[in-house]
MIZAKOL-483634 format. One line per field, with one value per atom (N, C-alpha, C, O): residue number from 1; residue in one letter; atom name; y, z, x. Coordinates in nm, 3 decimals. Layout:
nr	[NUM|...]
rest	[A|...]
atom	[CA|...]
c2	[Y|...]
c3	[Z|...]
c1	[X|...]
REM end
This chain:
nr	[1|1|1|1|2|2|2|2|3|3|3|3|4|4|4|4|5|5|5|5|6|6|6|6|7|7|7|7|8|8|8|8|9|9|9|9|10|10|10|10|11|11|11|11|12|12|12|12|13|13|13|13|14|14|14|14|15|15|15|15|16|16|16|16|17|17|17|17|18|18|18|18|19|19|19|19|20|20|20|20|21|21|21|21|22|22|22|22|23|23|23|23|24|24|24|24|25|25|25|25|26|26|26|26|27|27|27|27|28|28|28|28|29|29|29|29|30|30|30|30|31|31|31|31|32|32|32|32|33|33|33|33|34|34|34|34|35|35|35|35|36|36|36|36|37|37|37|37|38|38|38|38|39|39|39|39|40|40|40|40|41|41|41|41|42|42|42|42|43|43|43|43|44|44|44|44|45|45|45|45|46|46|46|46|47|47|47|47|48|48|48|48|49|49|49|49|50|50|50|50|51|51|51|51|52|52|52|52|53|53|53|53|54|54|54|54|55|55|55|55|56|56|56|56|57|57|57|57|58|58|58|58|59|59|59|59|60|60|60|60|61|61|61|61|62|62|62|62|63|63|63|63|64|64|64|64|65|65|65|65|66|66|66|66|67|67|67|67|68|68|68|68|69|69|69|69|70|70|70|70|71|71|71|71|72|72|72|72|73|73|73|73|74|74|74|74|75|75|75|75]
rest	[M|M|M|M|L|L|L|L|A|A|A|A|I|I|I|I|C|C|C|C|L|L|L|L|T|T|T|T|A|A|A|A|V|V|V|V|E|E|E|E|A|A|A|A|L|L|L|L|T|T|T|T|H|H|H|H|P|P|P|P|N|N|N|N|T|T|T|T|A|A|A|A|W|W|W|W|W|W|W|W|P|P|P|P|Y|Y|Y|Y|L|L|L|L|W|W|W|W|P|P|P|P|T|T|T|T|A|A|A|A|W|W|W|W|A|A|A|A|L|L|L|L|T|T|T|T|A|A|A|A|A|A|A|A|A|A|A|A|L|L|L|L|A|A|A|A|A|A|A|A|W|W|W|W|L|L|L|L|A|A|A|A|L|L|L|L|R|R|R|R|A|A|A|A|A|A|A|A|E|E|E|E|K|K|K|K|R|R|R|R|Q|Q|Q|Q|A|A|A|A|R|R|R|R|R|R|R|R|Q|Q|Q|Q|V|V|V|V|E|E|E|E|A|A|A|A|T|T|T|T|G|G|G|G|S|S|S|S|D|D|D|D|P|P|P|P|N|N|N|N|A|A|A|A|E|E|E|E|A|A|A|A|T|T|T|T|E|E|E|E|P|P|P|P|P|P|P|P|S|S|S|S|V|V|V|V|C|C|C|C|D|D|D|D|P|P|P|P|A|A|A|A|A|A|A|A]
atom	[N|CA|C|O|N|CA|C|O|N|CA|C|O|N|CA|C|O|N|CA|C|O|N|CA|C|O|N|CA|C|O|N|CA|C|O|N|CA|C|O|N|CA|C|O|N|CA|C|O|N|CA|C|O|N|CA|C|O|N|CA|C|O|N|CA|C|O|N|CA|C|O|N|CA|C|O|N|CA|C|O|N|CA|C|O|N|CA|C|O|N|CA|C|O|N|CA|C|O|N|CA|C|O|N|CA|C|O|N|CA|C|O|N|CA|C|O|N|CA|C|O|N|CA|C|O|N|CA|C|O|N|CA|C|O|N|CA|C|O|N|CA|C|O|N|CA|C|O|N|CA|C|O|N|CA|C|O|N|CA|C|O|N|CA|C|O|N|CA|C|O|N|CA|C|O|N|CA|C|O|N|CA|C|O|N|CA|C|O|N|CA|C|O|N|CA|C|O|N|CA|C|O|N|CA|C|O|N|CA|C|O|N|CA|C|O|N|CA|C|O|N|CA|C|O|N|CA|C|O|N|CA|C|O|N|CA|C|O|N|CA|C|O|N|CA|C|O|N|CA|C|O|N|CA|C|O|N|CA|C|O|N|CA|C|O|N|CA|C|O|N|CA|C|O|N|CA|C|O|N|CA|C|O|N|CA|C|O|N|CA|C|O|N|CA|C|O|N|CA|C|O|N|CA|C|O|N|CA|C|O|N|CA|C|O|N|CA|C|O|N|CA|C|O|N|CA|C|O|N|CA|C|O|N|CA|C|O]
c2	[2.103|2.042|1.890|1.828|1.833|1.689|1.652|1.553|1.733|1.704|1.710|1.629|1.803|1.814|1.692|1.639|1.647|1.528|1.404|1.321|1.393|1.279|1.284|1.179|1.403|1.416|1.370|1.303|1.405|1.361|1.210|1.147|1.150|1.004|0.939|0.841|0.993|0.935|0.948|0.855|1.062|1.084|0.992|0.946|0.966|0.888|0.737|0.660|0.695|0.551|0.487|0.365|0.565|0.512|0.399|0.286|0.431|0.326|0.264|0.333|0.134|0.060|-0.002|-0.094|0.046|-0.010|0.031|0.129|-0.044|-0.020|0.111|0.173|0.153|0.273|0.402|0.510|0.395|0.516|0.608|0.729|0.554|0.645|0.726|0.829|0.682|0.756|0.854|0.962|0.817|0.902|1.026|1.136|1.012|1.123|1.237|1.351|1.215|1.326|1.381|1.499|1.296|1.341|1.442|1.541|1.420|1.515|1.650|1.754|1.651|1.777|1.844|1.967|1.766|1.824|1.885|1.993|1.817|1.872|1.999|2.091|2.003|2.123|2.240|2.351|2.216|2.322|2.367|2.486|2.272|2.307|2.386|2.481|2.348|2.422|2.563|2.658|2.580|2.712|2.798|2.916|2.741|2.815|2.856|2.968|2.767|2.800|2.910|3.001|2.902|3.006|3.141|3.242|3.144|3.269|3.328|3.449|3.245|3.294|3.348|3.454|3.277|3.324|3.451|3.540|3.461|3.581|3.702|3.811|3.683|3.792|3.837|3.957|3.742|3.778|3.853|3.948|3.812|3.879|4.023|4.115|4.043|4.177|4.263|4.382|4.207|4.280|4.326|4.439|4.237|4.271|4.380|4.471|4.371|4.472|4.607|4.711|4.607|4.731|4.796|4.917|4.714|4.768|4.828|4.932|4.763|4.812|4.944|5.034|4.957|5.082|5.193|5.305|5.163|5.263|5.305|5.422|5.211|5.242|5.323|5.414|5.293|5.362|5.478|5.567|5.479|5.586|5.567|5.653|5.456|5.428|5.280|5.197|5.248|5.109|5.044|5.086|4.942|4.878|4.799|4.770|4.763|4.684|4.771|4.721|4.901|4.990|5.012|5.021|5.022|5.044|5.190|5.280|5.212|5.348|5.401|5.396|5.452|5.505|5.653|5.704|5.721|5.864|5.882|5.795|5.996|6.019|6.036|6.073|6.010|6.022|6.165|6.261|6.178|6.310|6.339|6.249|6.467|6.509|6.499|6.554|6.430|6.413|6.538|6.600|6.573|6.685|6.643|6.529|6.733|6.697|6.674|6.736|6.587|6.554|6.677|6.752|6.694|6.811|6.785|6.872]
c3	[-1.035|-1.121|-1.098|-1.096|-1.082|-1.057|-0.929|-0.924|-0.825|-0.697|-0.710|-0.649|-0.787|-0.806|-0.881|-0.847|-0.981|-1.056|-0.966|-0.973|-0.883|-0.792|-0.689|-0.650|-0.646|-0.553|-0.619|-0.556|-0.745|-0.817|-0.832|-0.817|-0.862|-0.875|-0.743|-0.740|-0.634|-0.504|-0.471|-0.417|-0.502|-0.471|-0.553|-0.504|-0.678|-0.765|-0.756|-0.764|-0.738|-0.744|-0.612|-0.600|-0.513|-0.384|-0.400|-0.361|-0.459|-0.483|-0.352|-0.252|-0.356|-0.238|-0.257|-0.184|-0.352|-0.373|-0.258|-0.188|-0.241|-0.129|-0.143|-0.043|-0.266|-0.286|-0.286|-0.279|-0.295|-0.302|-0.180|-0.197|-0.059|0.056|0.055|0.122|-0.020|-0.029|-0.147|-0.138|-0.254|-0.373|-0.353|-0.391|-0.295|-0.283|-0.198|-0.245|-0.079|-0.002|-0.066|-0.051|-0.135|-0.201|-0.310|-0.327|-0.384|-0.488|-0.426|-0.482|-0.314|-0.248|-0.192|-0.197|-0.139|-0.088|-0.201|-0.185|-0.316|-0.431|-0.483|-0.528|-0.477|-0.519|-0.427|-0.475|-0.298|-0.203|-0.223|-0.216|-0.247|-0.270|-0.399|-0.403|-0.503|-0.629|-0.612|-0.667|-0.537|-0.512|-0.433|-0.465|-0.331|-0.252|-0.336|-0.324|-0.422|-0.510|-0.607|-0.631|-0.664|-0.757|-0.687|-0.742|-0.564|-0.490|-0.462|-0.474|-0.425|-0.399|-0.526|-0.523|-0.636|-0.762|-0.811|-0.864|-0.794|-0.837|-0.753|-0.806|-0.624|-0.538|-0.578|-0.580|-0.609|-0.652|-0.785|-0.804|-0.876|-1.005|-0.986|-1.051|-0.899|-0.873|-0.805|-0.836|-0.714|-0.647|-0.747|-0.742|-0.840|-0.942|-1.035|-1.071|-1.073|-1.160|-1.089|-1.151|-0.960|-0.884|-0.877|-0.891|-0.856|-0.853|-0.988|-0.993|-1.094|-1.228|-1.256|-1.317|-1.211|-1.229|-1.150|-1.199|-1.027|-0.945|-1.004|-0.994|-1.066|-1.124|-1.252|-1.274|-1.336|-1.465|-1.461|-1.545|-1.366|-1.356|-1.443|-1.446|-1.514|-1.596|-1.592|-1.562|-1.622|-1.621|-1.753|-1.857|-1.754|-1.879|-1.944|-2.063|-1.866|-1.920|-1.973|-2.036|-1.947|-1.995|-2.145|-2.196|-2.212|-2.356|-2.383|-2.312|-2.485|-2.524|-2.617|-2.740|-2.559|-2.640|-2.615|-2.510|-2.710|-2.695|-2.607|-2.602|-2.538|-2.459|-2.552|-2.668|-2.503|-2.589|-2.640|-2.565|-2.764|-2.824|-2.842|-2.847|-2.851|-2.871|-3.019|-3.101|-3.053|-3.193|-3.245|-3.173|-3.368|-3.432|-3.462|-3.501|-3.444|-3.477|-3.627|-3.708|-3.663|-3.805|-3.877|-3.822|-4.001|-4.078|-4.143|-4.211]
c1	[-4.587|-4.685|-4.690|-4.796|-4.571|-4.564|-4.637|-4.709|-4.619|-4.683|-4.834|-4.904|-4.884|-5.029|-5.082|-5.188|-5.009|-5.050|-5.050|-5.140|-4.948|-4.942|-5.055|-5.107|-5.092|-5.204|-5.333|-5.415|-5.351|-5.470|-5.472|-5.577|-5.358|-5.349|-5.386|-5.460|-5.335|-5.364|-5.513|-5.573|-5.570|-5.711|-5.802|-5.905|-5.764|-5.850|-5.827|-5.923|-5.703|-5.675|-5.638|-5.644|-5.599|-5.555|-5.452|-5.478|-5.335|-5.235|-5.185|-5.167|-5.164|-5.120|-4.983|-4.947|-4.905|-4.772|-4.680|-4.706|-4.573|-4.482|-4.405|-4.370|-4.379|-4.298|-4.379|-4.320|-4.512|-4.594|-4.580|-4.571|-4.578|-4.565|-4.435|-4.425|-4.335|-4.209|-4.210|-4.152|-4.275|-4.278|-4.362|-4.321|-4.477|-4.569|-4.511|-4.514|-4.460|-4.403|-4.274|-4.243|-4.201|-4.078|-4.111|-4.038|-4.216|-4.256|-4.292|-4.256|-4.360|-4.393|-4.269|-4.258|-4.176|-4.051|-3.970|-3.912|-3.966|-3.894|-3.961|-3.894|-4.093|-4.165|-4.129|-4.105|-4.127|-4.091|-3.946|-3.917|-3.856|-3.716|-3.699|-3.620|-3.771|-3.762|-3.817|-3.760|-3.924|-3.980|-3.881|-3.862|-3.820|-3.722|-3.602|-3.553|-3.556|-3.443|-3.482|-3.403|-3.602|-3.647|-3.656|-3.614|-3.709|-3.719|-3.582|-3.563|-3.486|-3.350|-3.286|-3.223|-3.300|-3.242|-3.310|-3.243|-3.441|-3.513|-3.471|-3.455|-3.453|-3.408|-3.267|-3.239|-3.180|-3.044|-3.048|-2.972|-3.136|-3.149|-3.198|-3.147|-3.296|-3.347|-3.240|-3.228|-3.165|-3.058|-2.952|-2.905|-2.916|-2.817|-2.871|-2.797|-2.997|-3.056|-3.061|-3.036|-3.094|-3.099|-2.962|-2.949|-2.858|-2.721|-2.683|-2.617|-2.724|-2.691|-2.762|-2.704|-2.887|-2.960|-2.892|-2.879|-2.851|-2.785|-2.650|-2.611|-2.580|-2.449|-2.460|-2.380|-2.557|-2.568|-2.666|-2.659|-2.754|-2.851|-2.973|-3.061|-2.982|-3.100|-3.130|-3.044|-3.254|-3.299|-3.263|-3.314|-3.175|-3.137|-3.249|-3.244|-3.351|-3.462|-3.575|-3.668|-3.568|-3.674|-3.658|-3.546|-3.769|-3.765|-3.731|-3.776|-3.652|-3.616|-3.723|-3.709|-3.828|-3.938|-3.951|-3.909|-4.007|-4.032|-4.155|-4.242|-4.161|-4.282|-4.402|-4.385|-4.520|-4.639|-4.653|-4.634|-4.685|-4.703|-4.851|-4.934|-4.880|-5.018|-5.048|-4.975|-5.154|-5.191|-5.261|-5.339|-5.235|-5.304|-5.447|-5.470|-5.542|-5.679|-5.695|-5.625|-5.783|-5.805|-5.863|-5.944|-5.820|-5.866|-5.998|-6.052]
REM end
């Protein structure tokens, strides 16, 4: 989100400060690093959940609900 905001600032104001050429690419690099970290953590979470399902034989995140029942017609 930060990188998108900085892109908008650059497009609208064309900043000429000395530090801008370093800030703008750094925000995009941090965005890419955060995305890569999220993907790795999400894959590890899914792997752990899959192992737990295989060990217990049921999905711990599934709701314990009854199967749908047939409704009686109105009298």
